[in-house]
C-alpha positions as CSV (number, residue, x, y, z in Angstrom):
1,M,49.0,72.8,41.6
2,R,47.1,73.6,44.7
3,M,49.0,74.6,47.8
4,F,48.0,73.5,51.3
5,S,48.1,75.2,54.6
6,R,50.1,73.8,57.4
7,C,48.4,71.0,59.3
8,R,49.1,67.7,60.9
9,P,49.7,64.9,58.4
10,A,47.0,62.8,60.1
11,A,44.5,65.5,59.5
12,R,45.5,66.2,55.9
13,R,42.0,65.3,54.7
14,F,40.8,68.3,56.6
15,C,43.4,70.7,55.0
16,L,42.1,73.6,52.9
17,P,43.7,75.1,49.9
18,L,46.1,77.9,50.9
19,G,43.9,80.6,49.6
20,L,40.9,79.4,51.5
21,A,42.9,78.7,54.6
22,L,44.1,82.3,54.7
23,W,40.6,83.6,54.0
24,V,39.3,81.6,57.0
25,A,42.3,82.7,59.2
26,A,41.6,86.3,58.2
27,G,38.3,86.1,59.9
28,A,35.9,84.9,57.2
29,G,35.5,81.6,59.0
30,T,35.8,80.0,62.4
31,A,38.8,77.7,61.9
32,A,41.4,77.4,64.6
33,P,44.6,79.5,63.9
34,A,47.4,77.9,62.0
35,Q,49.9,76.1,64.2
36,G,53.5,77.5,64.6
37,G,53.0,80.1,61.9
38,G,52.9,83.4,63.6
39,S,52.9,86.7,61.7
40,A,56.1,86.0,59.8
41,A,54.7,82.6,58.5
42,S,51.5,84.3,57.5
43,A,53.4,86.9,55.5
44,A,55.4,84.1,53.8
45,D,52.2,82.2,53.0
46,C,50.7,85.4,51.6
47,R,53.7,85.9,49.3
48,A,53.4,82.3,48.2
49,L,49.7,82.7,47.5
50,L,50.3,85.9,45.5
51,A,53.1,84.3,43.5
52,T,50.5,81.8,42.0
53,A,48.3,82.8,39.1
54,A,44.9,84.0,40.2
55,P,42.0,81.8,39.0
56,P,39.7,83.4,36.5
57,P,36.6,85.1,37.9
58,Q,33.7,82.8,38.4
59,P,30.5,83.6,36.6
60,P,27.6,84.5,38.8
61,A,25.6,81.5,40.0
62,A,22.0,81.1,39.1
63,V,19.6,82.6,41.6
64,N,17.1,80.4,43.3
65,A,14.2,82.6,44.4
66,D,13.2,80.1,47.2
67,A,16.7,79.9,48.7
68,P,17.7,82.1,51.6
69,R,19.5,85.3,50.4
70,R,23.2,85.1,51.1
71,A,26.1,87.4,50.1
72,A,28.2,85.8,47.4
73,A,31.7,85.1,48.4
74,D,34.8,84.0,46.5
75,P,37.2,82.6,49.2
76,E,40.2,82.6,46.9
77,A,39.7,86.2,45.8
78,E,39.1,87.3,49.4
79,A,42.2,85.6,50.5
80,R,44.2,87.3,47.9
81,Q,42.7,90.7,48.8
82,A,43.5,90.1,52.5
83,C,47.1,89.1,51.6
84,V,47.6,92.2,49.3
85,A,46.4,94.4,52.1
86,R,48.6,92.7,54.7
87,L,51.8,92.8,52.7
88,Y,51.5,96.3,51.1
89,R,50.6,98.0,54.3
90,G,54.0,96.9,55.6
91,P,57.5,98.0,54.6
92,T,58.4,97.8,50.9
93,A,61.0,95.3,51.7
94,G,58.2,92.8,52.4
95,W,56.2,93.5,49.2
96,P,55.9,90.7,46.7
97,A,58.6,90.7,44.0
98,P,57.6,92.7,40.9
99,Q,57.2,91.1,37.6
100,V,59.8,92.7,35.3
101,D,61.5,91.3,32.2
102,A,65.1,90.2,32.1
103,G,67.5,93.1,31.6
104,V,65.1,95.8,32.8
105,K,66.7,98.3,35.2
106,W,64.0,99.1,37.7
107,Q,63.8,100.6,41.1
108,E,61.2,100.0,43.8
109,L,58.5,102.7,44.2
110,A,59.7,105.2,46.8
111,P,58.9,108.7,48.2
112,R,59.4,111.6,45.8
113,P,62.7,113.4,46.3
114,A,62.9,117.0,47.4
115,L,62.8,119.5,44.5
116,P,65.8,121.6,43.7
117,A,65.7,125.0,45.4
118,P,67.0,127.8,43.0
119,P,67.2,131.3,44.4
120,A,63.7,132.7,45.1
121,P,64.2,135.9,43.1
122,L,65.3,133.8,40.0
123,V,62.2,131.6,40.4
124,A,59.9,134.6,40.6
125,L,61.5,136.1,37.5
126,G,61.0,132.8,35.7
127,A,57.4,132.7,36.7
128,Q,56.8,136.1,35.2
129,L,58.5,135.2,32.0
130,F,56.6,131.8,31.8
131,A,53.3,133.7,31.8
132,D,54.3,136.5,29.5
133,P,52.9,136.3,25.9
134,R,55.4,138.9,24.7
135,L,57.9,136.0,24.4
136,S,55.9,134.9,21.3
137,R,56.0,136.4,17.8
138,G,52.3,137.4,17.9
139,Q,52.5,138.4,21.6
140,D,49.5,136.2,22.2
141,I,51.0,132.9,23.4
142,S,53.0,132.3,26.6
143,C,54.6,129.2,28.0
144,A,51.5,128.9,30.2
145,S,49.2,128.8,27.2
146,C,50.3,125.2,26.6
147,H,51.5,124.4,30.1
148,A,48.6,125.7,32.2
149,P,48.9,125.3,36.0
150,H,45.3,124.3,36.4
151,L,45.8,121.5,33.8
152,A,48.8,119.9,35.4
153,F,51.1,122.2,33.4
154,A,49.8,120.7,30.1
155,D,46.9,121.9,27.9
156,G,44.3,119.2,27.9
157,R,44.4,119.1,24.1
158,R,45.1,116.1,21.9
159,L,47.7,118.2,19.9
160,A,49.4,121.4,20.9
161,L,48.1,124.7,19.3
162,G,50.7,127.3,18.6
163,H,51.4,130.4,16.4
164,E,48.3,131.3,14.3
165,A,46.5,128.3,15.8
166,Q,48.7,125.8,14.0
167,A,48.5,122.3,15.4
168,G,51.7,120.7,16.3
169,P,52.5,117.0,15.6
170,R,52.6,116.0,19.3
171,H,50.6,116.3,22.5
172,T,51.9,118.8,25.0
173,P,53.8,116.9,27.8
174,H,53.1,117.9,31.4
175,L,55.8,119.5,33.5
176,L,55.1,117.7,36.8
177,G,58.5,116.8,38.3
178,V,60.3,118.0,35.2
179,A,63.3,118.9,37.3
180,F,64.2,115.1,37.4
181,V,63.9,114.4,33.7
182,P,67.4,113.9,32.2
183,L,66.5,114.2,28.6
184,L,63.6,116.5,27.7
185,M,60.9,116.8,25.0
186,W,59.2,113.6,23.7
187,D,62.3,112.7,21.7
188,G,64.9,113.8,24.3
189,R,66.5,116.4,22.1
190,A,67.3,118.8,25.1
191,S,69.7,117.7,27.8
192,D,68.8,120.4,30.3
193,L,65.9,122.8,31.1
194,E,68.0,125.9,30.3
195,S,68.3,124.9,26.6
196,Q,64.9,123.3,26.4
197,A,63.2,126.5,27.5
198,L,64.2,128.3,24.3
199,L,63.2,125.6,21.9
200,P,59.4,126.3,22.0
201,I,60.1,130.0,21.6
202,V,61.8,129.6,18.2
203,N,59.7,126.7,16.9
204,P,57.6,128.0,14.0
205,L,54.6,125.8,15.1
206,E,54.7,127.1,18.7
207,M,55.8,130.6,19.6
208,A,57.6,131.3,16.3
209,M,59.8,134.0,17.7
210,D,63.2,135.0,16.5
211,L,65.6,135.0,19.5
212,G,67.4,138.1,18.4
213,Q,64.2,140.1,18.1
214,L,63.0,138.7,21.4
215,Q,66.1,140.0,23.1
216,Q,65.6,143.4,21.7
217,R,61.9,143.4,22.6
218,L,62.5,142.5,26.2
219,S,65.4,145.0,26.5
220,R,63.6,148.0,25.0
221,E,59.9,147.6,25.4
222,T,59.5,146.1,28.9
223,D,60.6,146.5,32.5
224,Y,62.7,143.3,32.3
225,P,66.0,145.2,32.4
226,Q,65.2,146.4,35.9
227,R,63.9,142.9,36.9
228,F,67.1,141.3,35.5
229,A,69.2,143.8,37.4
230,Q,67.5,142.9,40.7
231,V,68.3,139.2,40.0
232,F,71.6,139.2,38.2
233,G,73.2,142.4,39.3
234,D,73.0,144.3,36.0
235,D,70.3,145.0,33.5
236,A,71.6,142.9,30.5
237,V,68.7,140.8,29.1
238,T,70.5,137.8,27.6
239,L,69.2,134.6,26.2
240,Q,71.3,132.7,28.7
241,R,69.7,134.5,31.6
242,L,66.3,134.0,30.0
243,G,66.8,130.3,29.9
244,Q,68.1,130.2,33.5
245,A,65.1,132.0,34.8
246,L,62.6,129.8,33.0
247,A,64.4,126.7,34.0
248,A,64.5,127.8,37.7
249,F,60.7,128.2,37.7
250,Q,60.1,124.9,36.1
251,R,62.3,123.1,38.6
252,R,59.8,124.0,41.3
253,I,56.9,122.4,39.5
254,E,55.6,119.1,40.9
255,A,52.4,117.1,41.2
256,P,50.3,118.0,44.2
257,R,50.7,115.8,47.3
258,S,48.4,112.8,47.2
259,R,47.3,109.9,49.3
260,F,49.9,107.8,47.6
261,D,52.6,110.2,49.1
262,D,51.2,109.6,52.6
263,F,51.2,105.9,51.9
264,I,54.6,105.4,50.4
265,E,56.2,107.7,52.9
266,G,54.8,105.6,55.7
267,R,52.8,108.4,57.2
268,N,49.5,106.5,56.8
269,P,49.5,102.8,55.8
270,Q,45.7,103.0,55.6
271,A,45.8,105.9,53.0
272,L,44.9,103.5,50.2
273,T,41.8,101.4,50.1
274,D,41.9,97.7,49.5
275,R,40.8,98.2,45.9
276,E,43.7,100.7,45.4
277,L,46.1,98.3,47.0
278,G,44.9,95.6,44.6
279,G,45.7,98.0,41.8
280,L,49.1,98.7,43.2
281,H,49.8,94.9,43.2
282,L,48.6,94.6,39.6
283,F,50.8,97.6,38.7
284,R,53.9,95.8,40.1
285,T,53.0,92.3,38.7
286,K,50.4,91.2,36.1
287,A,50.0,94.6,34.4
288,R,53.8,94.8,33.8
289,C,53.9,98.5,34.5
290,M,57.2,98.3,36.4
291,N,59.0,97.5,33.2
292,C,58.8,101.2,32.3
293,H,57.3,103.0,35.3
294,S,59.3,102.4,38.5
295,G,61.2,104.4,41.1
296,P,60.3,107.6,42.9
297,Q,59.0,109.3,39.8
298,L,57.3,106.2,38.4
299,T,59.4,106.2,35.3
300,Q,62.9,105.0,34.3
301,H,63.1,108.0,31.9
302,E,63.8,105.7,29.0
303,F,62.6,105.8,25.4
304,H,60.4,103.0,24.0
305,Q,58.6,102.3,20.8
306,I,55.3,101.2,22.2
307,G,53.2,101.0,19.0
308,T,51.8,104.5,18.7
309,S,54.4,106.0,16.3
310,A,52.7,104.8,13.1
311,L,56.0,103.8,11.6
312,G,55.9,103.3,7.8
313,R,52.6,105.2,7.6
314,R,51.7,108.8,6.6
315,L,51.7,110.2,10.2
316,Q,54.8,108.3,11.4
317,D,56.8,109.8,14.2
318,L,60.5,108.8,14.1
319,G,60.8,109.8,17.8
320,R,64.3,109.4,19.3
321,Q,65.7,108.3,15.9
322,A,65.4,111.9,14.6
323,V,67.8,112.9,17.3
324,T,70.3,110.0,17.4
325,G,70.1,108.7,13.9
326,R,70.1,105.2,15.2
327,A,67.8,102.7,13.6
328,E,67.0,101.0,16.9
329,D,65.5,104.3,18.1
330,A,62.9,104.4,15.4
331,G,59.6,105.5,17.0
332,A,61.0,105.5,20.5
333,L,59.5,108.2,22.8
334,R,60.2,109.3,26.3
335,T,58.3,107.4,29.1
336,P,56.6,110.1,31.2
337,S,56.3,110.2,35.0
338,L,52.9,108.8,36.3
339,R,52.8,111.2,39.2
340,G,49.5,113.2,38.9
341,V,48.6,111.0,35.9
342,A,44.8,111.4,36.5
343,R,45.3,115.1,35.8
344,T,47.2,114.9,32.5
345,A,44.7,113.5,30.0
346,P,44.8,112.9,27.0
347,Y,47.6,110.4,26.9
348,F,50.4,109.2,24.6
349,H,52.7,111.5,22.6
350,N,49.8,112.0,20.1
351,G,47.0,112.4,22.6
352,S,45.2,109.4,21.2
353,A,43.8,108.1,24.5
354,P,41.3,110.7,25.8
355,T,40.8,109.0,29.2
356,L,42.8,107.0,31.7
357,R,40.5,104.0,31.3
358,G,41.1,104.2,27.5
359,L,44.8,104.3,28.1
360,L,44.6,101.1,30.2
361,E,42.4,99.3,27.7
362,T,44.9,100.1,24.9
363,Y,47.8,98.6,26.9
364,N,45.6,95.7,27.9
365,A,45.1,94.8,24.3
366,G,48.8,94.9,23.6
367,M,48.9,98.3,21.9
368,P,48.3,98.9,18.2
369,R,50.2,96.6,15.9
370,P,51.5,97.8,12.6
371,P,50.1,96.2,9.4
372,K,51.8,93.2,8.0
373,N,53.4,93.0,4.6
374,A,52.7,90.3,2.0
375,Q,55.0,87.9,3.8
376,G,53.0,88.4,7.0
377,L,55.7,90.4,8.8
378,M,55.2,93.6,10.7
379,A,57.4,96.5,9.5
380,I,58.7,97.5,12.9
381,P,56.9,95.8,15.8
382,P,56.6,97.5,19.2
383,S,59.1,96.9,22.0
384,P,59.0,93.4,23.4
385,L,58.1,95.0,26.7
386,I,54.6,95.5,25.2
387,Q,52.5,92.4,25.6
388,P,48.7,91.8,25.9
389,L,47.9,91.9,29.6
390,Q,44.7,89.9,29.8
391,L,43.3,92.0,32.7
392,N,39.7,91.5,33.4
393,A,37.2,94.3,34.0
394,R,37.6,94.2,37.8
395,E,41.4,94.3,37.5
396,L,41.2,97.3,35.1
397,Q,39.0,99.1,37.6
398,D,41.5,98.3,40.5
399,L,44.5,99.5,38.4
400,E,42.8,102.7,37.4
401,A,41.8,103.3,41.1
402,F,45.4,103.0,42.1
403,L,46.7,105.3,39.3
404,R,44.2,108.0,40.5
405,T,45.9,108.1,43.9
406,L,49.3,109.2,42.4
């Protein structure tokens, strides 16, 4: 149903559809200003317009070579763009309501919190250990081999490479903002950074080091006893202290500041372009991203089976179920933060999406669906949060533009 702008009843035959009226009022035409509206009414009208479904994009009109050359304009689209810019450059309390499914626990997008501040000497010790290949069995792999600072503390590979160039079953997760992740690793098997820090060291596909031998190596063959004494007060090199130092360093890792930070903190409402604001609006509405990626870190830190776990097939990944034993956790994997997402390709737990655009197109299609059995039933379908999005090419471009600002 079309919505009409405010006008006198006697003049209703001159009323314009709301979208076109706002486009004209924004300066695209010469109509008189709306009566009695003011800025508050204009914001309310914008929210009403954006709450309606956008019309499908119009195909380009045939070109008449003899007609005067004019810039093509879509009044409805321009009205929506003007409304998106108007609302999103204001306080978050005035933003349109997000589109989230019933039961989803979401938070509004917000400034990033301050990082924890462990003692500087402990952080420095952790940084040294993080980059030291002597923590691995072959003394050729460090934590930084798979979590390289110049690659957003990931490795840029589809699957991680470890001891003797063995490929692991999963993509290396980035460490940006890892201080705020309550359950670590893709399957959430570690509840804190101190315990998580030791898991790759002992994993036979990663650093493949025996912890007892590591403790002896660091105590007898390195200068770590002196370094530990400077930090802890005595020269005992213990596994507990090793985990504390590595965890302290990782708690200081975060995504570089971005234009989105300036925007969401209110420092510069103009930090995002109109196209990027359009992508932000899609992120919160039609693209359904807020079902899993909300709050200051753009994640709820939950576990979901999104269709990439290949359940029932040769390369299946049981995900969270391998930790909890619960059938409902089959194939569920941790939802990562989207801060710095443009730096962290490839994507998904198996690195199957090499580019950000490829990631968006996979979600737009509704994700891979498992094969059906003879009765036409899928073995284990993805989470009901995963639905085809039906974004057009322009909307995909706008959404990608927004994600690149994070």
